[in-house]
N, C-alpha and C positions, 0 to 999 in steps of 0.2 A: 504493501499500500504505500502511495505517495502522495503527499499533502503540497499542493500548490497554494502558496500564499501569495496574495497580490495587494499590495499596498497602494491605495487609489485616494489620491487628494482631488476634491471636487471643487469646483469654482463656488464661491461663497454665494450662500442664496440658492443654490439649485440643489441642495442636499434632498429634499423630498422627491424632487424630477429624477435623480438618480436612482433612488431607491426602489422609484416605480418601475424605471427602467430594468433594475436588476430582477424585479420580481417578474416583469414580461419575459426576460432572458433566461430565467431559470429552466424552463423545459428545453430550451438549446441545448444546456450542459446535461441535463439529466439522461435525454436520448444519445449523448455521445458514447461512443465506445469507450469502455472502461471506467465511465465516470459513476462514482458511487454516491455521490451527493455534495452540496455545497451550503454555506452558511454566510451570511454578510454579517460583519461587526463593526461598529460605530467607534472609534478611538474616543475615549472619555476626554483625554486632554487636548485634542484637537476634533473639534465637530466637524471639520471638512473633511476629516482623514477617516479612511474604510479599509478593513481587510476582509476580501474575499477569501474565503478557505474551501476550496474544492478537493475532493478526494478522487484519485486516480489510481487504477492498476498500476499504471506504468507511466513514465515520464513521457515516451512515446505517444501514448494515448493523449497526452495533452498536448505537446509541442508538435507532434506530426497529424495525428487523426483528426483531432480537434482544429487547431490553428489551421491546418488545411482545407477546411471545411466551409461550406455556403453559412454553416449555422455560426461560425466564429465571425464572419464578416456581418451577419446580422446583429449578433452580440455588441459589436463595435458601432453599429447603426443606432442602436438602442441606447447606448449609454458613453460613446465616445465623445460626444459633444460637451458632455458635464466635466471633463478630466481637466484640471488644471496644468497637469504635466502627466506624460507617461507613466503608466503604472509600474513599480518596481516589482517583478516577480520572481520569486525564489520556490526551489522543490527541497521538500525534505522527506525524510524517512523515519519513522519511531525506532529509537533505540532503547528506550525504558518506557513503562507507564507504571504509576503508583496511583491509588486511589481510584476514583471515578474517571479520572481525566481521559 
């Protein structure tokens, strides 16, 4: 299991529209090969910053399968206009789990 973490800074005043766009785009991710789910988190200390967490089976499911798809283009159409700057995207894999995390 791979976790994509995309840190996205949204233009001030467009947070609600961005959140609506992510909600509309969620099915695009969920039908993608190797996608096991996603969640959107708003950073408490910076209300225009979000973290999109997506669970993928492999990094290639994200970088090759999804990013090479028409659904990725639709995702960017739905939310790209709200970006203050390009998202910072990283991938991680779990090395340990403690408690309910």
